[in-house]
C-alpha positions as a Markdown table, in Angstrom:
| # | Residue | x | y | z |
|---|---|---|---|---|
| 1 | Lys | 77.3 | 42.5 | 108.6 |
| 2 | Glu | 80.7 | 43.3 | 110.0 |
| 3 | Thr | 82.7 | 40.3 | 111.0 |
| 4 | Thr | 84.5 | 40.3 | 114.4 |
| 5 | Glu | 88.1 | 41.0 | 112.7 |
| 6 | Val | 86.7 | 44.5 | 111.2 |
| 7 | Lys | 85.1 | 45.4 | 114.1 |
| 8 | Met | 88.5 | 44.5 | 116.1 |
| 9 | Lys | 90.3 | 46.9 | 113.4 |
| 10 | Lys | 88.1 | 50.1 | 114.1 |
| 11 | Val | 88.5 | 49.8 | 117.9 |
| 12 | Phe | 92.1 | 49.4 | 117.4 |
| 13 | Ser | 92.3 | 52.7 | 115.2 |
| 14 | Gly | 90.2 | 54.0 | 117.4 |
| 15 | Leu | 92.0 | 53.7 | 120.3 |
| 16 | Leu | 95.6 | 54.2 | 118.5 |
| 17 | Phe | 94.1 | 57.6 | 117.5 |
| 18 | Ser | 93.1 | 58.6 | 120.8 |
| 19 | Met | 96.5 | 57.9 | 122.2 |
| 20 | Met | 98.1 | 59.9 | 119.5 |
| 21 | Ile | 96.0 | 62.8 | 119.9 |
| 22 | Ala | 96.5 | 62.5 | 124.1 |
| 23 | Ile | 100.3 | 62.7 | 123.2 |
| 24 | Phe | 100.2 | 65.7 | 121.3 |
| 25 | Phe | 98.4 | 68.0 | 123.6 |
| 26 | Thr | 100.4 | 66.6 | 126.2 |
| 27 | Gly | 103.4 | 67.7 | 124.5 |
| 28 | Cys | 101.6 | 71.3 | 123.6 |
| 29 | Asn | 101.0 | 71.5 | 127.0 |
| 30 | Lys | 104.5 | 70.7 | 128.6 |
| 31 | Glu | 106.3 | 73.7 | 130.2 |
| 32 | Pro | 110.0 | 73.9 | 128.7 |
| 33 | Ser | 112.5 | 73.0 | 131.5 |
| 34 | Pro | 114.1 | 76.1 | 132.8 |
| 35 | Asn | 117.1 | 73.6 | 133.1 |
| 36 | Asp | 117.1 | 73.0 | 129.5 |
| 37 | Phe | 117.0 | 76.4 | 128.6 |
| 38 | Leu | 119.6 | 77.9 | 131.2 |
| 39 | Gln | 122.3 | 75.0 | 129.3 |
| 40 | Asp | 121.6 | 76.1 | 126.1 |
| 41 | Tyr | 122.3 | 79.9 | 127.0 |
| 42 | Val | 125.4 | 78.9 | 129.0 |
| 43 | Asn | 126.7 | 77.0 | 125.9 |
| 44 | Asp | 125.9 | 80.4 | 123.8 |
| 45 | Trp | 127.7 | 82.2 | 126.4 |
| 46 | Glu | 130.6 | 80.1 | 126.6 |
| 47 | Glu | 131.0 | 80.3 | 122.8 |
| 48 | Gln | 130.6 | 84.2 | 122.7 |
| 49 | Arg | 127.3 | 83.7 | 120.5 |
| 50 | Phe | 126.1 | 87.5 | 121.8 |
| 51 | Glu | 123.8 | 87.9 | 118.7 |
| 52 | Lys | 122.0 | 84.8 | 119.5 |
| 53 | Met | 122.0 | 85.6 | 123.2 |
| 54 | Tyr | 120.2 | 88.5 | 122.6 |
| 55 | Lys | 117.8 | 87.4 | 119.9 |
| 56 | Glu | 116.6 | 84.4 | 121.6 |
| 57 | Tyr | 117.1 | 84.5 | 125.1 |
| 58 | Leu | 116.5 | 87.8 | 126.6 |
| 59 | Ser | 113.6 | 89.2 | 128.2 |
| 60 | Thr | 111.1 | 92.0 | 126.6 |
| 61 | Ser | 112.1 | 94.2 | 129.8 |
| 62 | Thr | 115.9 | 94.0 | 128.9 |
| 63 | Lys | 115.5 | 94.5 | 125.0 |
| 64 | Lys | 113.9 | 97.7 | 126.1 |
| 65 | Glu | 116.8 | 98.8 | 127.7 |
| 66 | Val | 119.3 | 97.7 | 125.5 |
| 67 | Thr | 119.0 | 97.5 | 121.8 |
| 68 | Arg | 120.6 | 94.5 | 119.7 |
| 69 | Glu | 123.5 | 96.2 | 118.4 |
| 70 | Ala | 124.6 | 98.0 | 121.7 |
| 71 | Phe | 124.6 | 94.5 | 123.3 |
| 72 | Val | 126.3 | 92.8 | 120.9 |
| 73 | Asn | 129.3 | 95.4 | 120.1 |
| 74 | Arg | 129.5 | 96.2 | 124.1 |
| 75 | Tyr | 130.5 | 92.8 | 125.0 |
| 76 | Glu | 132.1 | 91.6 | 121.8 |
| 77 | Lys | 135.0 | 94.7 | 122.6 |
| 78 | Ile | 134.9 | 93.8 | 126.5 |
| 79 | Tyr | 135.6 | 90.3 | 125.6 |
| 80 | Gly | 138.2 | 90.8 | 122.6 |
| 81 | Asp | 140.0 | 93.7 | 124.6 |
| 82 | Met | 140.4 | 91.4 | 127.4 |
| 83 | Glu | 141.5 | 88.6 | 125.1 |
| 84 | Val | 138.6 | 86.4 | 127.0 |
| 85 | Glu | 139.2 | 82.4 | 126.4 |
| 86 | Asn | 138.0 | 79.5 | 127.7 |
| 87 | Ile | 135.2 | 80.5 | 129.3 |
| 88 | Lys | 133.3 | 78.4 | 132.1 |
| 89 | Ile | 129.9 | 78.7 | 133.3 |
| 90 | Ser | 128.4 | 76.2 | 136.1 |
| 91 | Phe | 125.2 | 76.1 | 137.8 |
| 92 | Ser | 123.4 | 73.8 | 140.0 |
| 93 | Pro | 120.2 | 72.0 | 138.7 |
| 94 | Ile | 117.2 | 73.7 | 139.4 |
| 95 | Glu | 114.5 | 71.5 | 141.2 |
| 96 | Glu | 111.8 | 72.1 | 138.4 |
| 97 | Lys | 108.8 | 71.1 | 140.5 |
| 98 | Gly | 109.2 | 73.9 | 142.9 |
| 99 | Val | 109.4 | 76.4 | 140.0 |
| 100 | Lys | 106.1 | 75.6 | 138.0 |
| 101 | Lys | 104.0 | 78.2 | 139.6 |
| 102 | Gln | 106.8 | 80.9 | 140.1 |
| 103 | Ser | 107.2 | 83.5 | 137.4 |
| 104 | Ser | 111.0 | 84.2 | 137.8 |
| 105 | Ile | 113.5 | 82.3 | 139.4 |
| 106 | Glu | 117.2 | 83.5 | 140.9 |
| 107 | Ile | 120.0 | 81.1 | 139.7 |
| 108 | Pro | 123.6 | 81.5 | 141.1 |
| 109 | Leu | 126.3 | 80.9 | 138.8 |
| 110 | Asp | 130.1 | 80.3 | 138.8 |
| 111 | Ile | 131.8 | 82.1 | 136.0 |
| 112 | Ser | 135.5 | 81.6 | 134.9 |
| 113 | Phe | 137.6 | 82.8 | 132.0 |
| 114 | Arg | 141.2 | 83.5 | 130.8 |
| 115 | Thr | 142.4 | 86.9 | 130.0 |
| 116 | Phe | 145.7 | 88.3 | 128.8 |
| 117 | Ala | 146.4 | 89.7 | 132.8 |
| 118 | Gly | 145.6 | 86.1 | 133.8 |
| 119 | Glu | 142.4 | 84.1 | 135.0 |
| 120 | Val | 139.4 | 85.6 | 136.6 |
| 121 | Lys | 136.7 | 83.9 | 138.6 |
| 122 | Tyr | 133.5 | 84.8 | 140.4 |
| 123 | Glu | 130.0 | 84.4 | 141.5 |
| 124 | Glu | 126.9 | 86.0 | 140.3 |
| 125 | Lys | 123.1 | 85.6 | 140.3 |
| 126 | Leu | 121.0 | 85.5 | 136.8 |
| 127 | Met | 117.5 | 86.1 | 136.8 |
| 128 | Leu | 115.1 | 83.8 | 134.8 |
| 129 | Val | 111.4 | 85.3 | 134.2 |
| 130 | Lys | 108.4 | 83.6 | 132.3 |
| 131 | Glu | 106.6 | 85.3 | 129.3 |
| 132 | Lys | 104.5 | 84.8 | 126.9 |
| 133 | Asp | 105.9 | 83.2 | 123.4 |
| 134 | Lys | 104.3 | 83.3 | 120.2 |
| 135 | Asp | 105.0 | 79.8 | 119.5 |
| 136 | Glu | 105.2 | 77.8 | 122.8 |
| 137 | Gly | 103.1 | 79.7 | 125.0 |
| 138 | Lys | 104.9 | 80.7 | 128.3 |
| 139 | Arg | 108.7 | 79.9 | 128.7 |
| 140 | Trp | 111.6 | 81.3 | 130.4 |
| 141 | Phe | 114.0 | 84.4 | 129.3 |
| 142 | Val | 116.8 | 86.2 | 130.5 |
| 143 | Gln | 116.5 | 89.0 | 132.7 |
| 144 | Trp | 120.2 | 90.3 | 131.5 |
| 145 | Gln | 122.5 | 92.5 | 133.8 |
| 146 | Pro | 125.8 | 93.9 | 132.9 |
| 147 | Asn | 127.4 | 92.6 | 135.9 |
| 148 | Leu | 127.1 | 89.1 | 135.0 |
| 149 | Ile | 130.0 | 89.9 | 132.1 |
| 150 | Leu | 132.2 | 91.4 | 134.8 |
| 151 | Pro | 131.3 | 91.9 | 138.3 |
| 152 | Gly | 130.4 | 95.3 | 139.4 |
| 153 | Leu | 129.7 | 96.2 | 135.8 |
| 154 | Thr | 126.5 | 98.5 | 135.1 |
| 155 | His | 124.5 | 100.0 | 132.2 |
| 156 | Asp | 126.4 | 103.1 | 132.3 |
| 157 | Asp | 130.1 | 101.9 | 133.0 |
| 158 | Lys | 132.8 | 102.4 | 130.4 |
| 159 | Val | 135.6 | 99.9 | 130.8 |
| 160 | Arg | 139.0 | 100.8 | 129.4 |
| 161 | Ile | 141.9 | 98.1 | 129.2 |
| 162 | Ala | 145.2 | 99.3 | 130.3 |
| 163 | Ser | 148.5 | 97.5 | 131.2 |
| 164 | Ile | 150.7 | 98.9 | 134.5 |
| 165 | Glu | 154.1 | 97.6 | 134.9 |
| 166 | Gly | 154.7 | 96.5 | 138.4 |
| 167 | Lys | 157.8 | 97.9 | 140.5 |
| 168 | Arg | 160.3 | 95.7 | 141.6 |
| 169 | Gly | 160.1 | 94.7 | 145.1 |
| 170 | Glu | 163.3 | 96.5 | 147.2 |
| 171 | Ile | 165.6 | 94.8 | 149.6 |
| 172 | Phe | 166.8 | 96.5 | 152.6 |
| 173 | Asp | 169.2 | 94.9 | 155.6 |
| 174 | Arg | 168.4 | 94.8 | 159.3 |
| 175 | His | 169.6 | 98.2 | 159.6 |
| 176 | Gln | 167.1 | 99.4 | 156.8 |
| 177 | Lys | 170.0 | 100.3 | 154.6 |
| 178 | Pro | 169.1 | 99.8 | 151.0 |
| 179 | Leu | 170.6 | 97.0 | 149.3 |
| 180 | Ala | 168.7 | 96.9 | 146.1 |
| 181 | Thr | 166.3 | 99.5 | 145.5 |
| 182 | Asn | 164.6 | 101.0 | 142.6 |
| 183 | Gly | 165.8 | 104.7 | 141.2 |
| 184 | Thr | 166.6 | 106.2 | 137.6 |
| 185 | Ala | 170.4 | 105.0 | 136.2 |
| 186 | Tyr | 171.9 | 107.5 | 133.1 |
| 187 | Glu | 174.5 | 105.8 | 131.0 |
| 188 | Ile | 176.4 | 107.9 | 128.5 |
| 189 | Gly | 178.7 | 106.5 | 125.9 |
| 190 | Leu | 181.1 | 107.6 | 122.9 |
| 191 | Val | 181.0 | 106.3 | 119.4 |
| 192 | Pro | 185.2 | 106.7 | 118.6 |
| 193 | Glu | 184.3 | 106.6 | 114.6 |
| 194 | Gln | 182.2 | 109.9 | 115.1 |
| 195 | Ile | 184.4 | 111.9 | 117.2 |
| 196 | Glu | 187.8 | 111.3 | 115.4 |
| 197 | Glu | 188.0 | 115.0 | 114.1 |
| 198 | Asn | 187.3 | 116.6 | 117.6 |
| 199 | Gly | 187.9 | 113.6 | 119.8 |
| 200 | Lys | 190.1 | 115.0 | 122.3 |
| 201 | Glu | 188.1 | 118.2 | 122.8 |
| 202 | Thr | 185.0 | 116.1 | 123.5 |
| 203 | Lys | 186.4 | 113.8 | 125.8 |
| 204 | Glu | 188.1 | 117.0 | 127.8 |
| 205 | Lys | 184.6 | 118.2 | 127.8 |
| 206 | Leu | 182.8 | 115.1 | 129.0 |
| 207 | Ala | 185.4 | 114.7 | 131.2 |
| 208 | Lys | 184.6 | 118.0 | 133.0 |
| 209 | Val | 180.7 | 117.4 | 133.1 |
| 210 | Leu | 181.5 | 114.1 | 134.8 |
| 211 | Gln | 184.1 | 115.4 | 137.0 |
| 212 | Ile | 186.4 | 112.5 | 136.0 |
| 213 | Pro | 190.1 | 112.7 | 134.4 |
| 214 | Val | 190.5 | 112.2 | 130.6 |
| 215 | Glu | 192.4 | 109.4 | 131.4 |
| 216 | Glu | 189.3 | 107.1 | 132.7 |
| 217 | Ile | 187.5 | 108.1 | 129.6 |
| 218 | Asn | 190.7 | 106.5 | 127.4 |
| 219 | Lys | 190.6 | 103.6 | 129.3 |
| 220 | Lys | 186.6 | 102.7 | 128.2 |
C-alpha cells in the first residue's frame, strides 16, 4: 500500500508537469510583439545592417520586388555616397491589444541623420504586415518602400550626389549702386628672371595690351 507521503509526491509531480505543459503551450501560442519586432528592425537600420534587414525582416511581397543584392548594394551606396552617420529613428509604442486581429498596421517614424551636407530630418510611415513564419507561426514583417531611406525616393529613381558651390551675396546701396558684386577678375603677372633677354620688348607689348605706360609696369 502506498503511504500518504508517496501519494502526495505523485500528486505534486502531476501538478508540476501539468503546469509546465501549460506554460509551454502558452509560450508557443503567444504572438510576437510588433513593438519588439520594430525596435529590433530600427536598431539594425541605425547600424546600417542592410543584409540582416533584408533577410530577417522584409515581407514576401517586398522580396519579390527586389533581390537581396539589389537592396543591400543600393542602400549601402546611397548612405555611403552621402556619408550618412548618427542615424536616429523613433516611433510611438503600438497599442498591442488593438492590433492582434489586424493583418497590417501603419506606423509613423521620425527619421534623422547627418550627411556631408548637413542634417536631414523627415517623417515617413512604415507598414508592418502579418505573415506565416515556418518556425513561429504568424509574425510581423516589414513592407519596405524606398522613401523610407530618402523622402520621395521610388524603386526606379537614380540617386546622384553633387556639390554645388553657392554664390556670394551681392550688396547694393539705397540707390541700387553695387557695393559688392559677383564677377570675373583677371590677373596678369611677369616673372623678371624669365624675361631678362627680351624684358623691354615684353613690357612694351604688355603695356600696349593693358593700355598703360611701361613705367607703370616697372613700378610693380
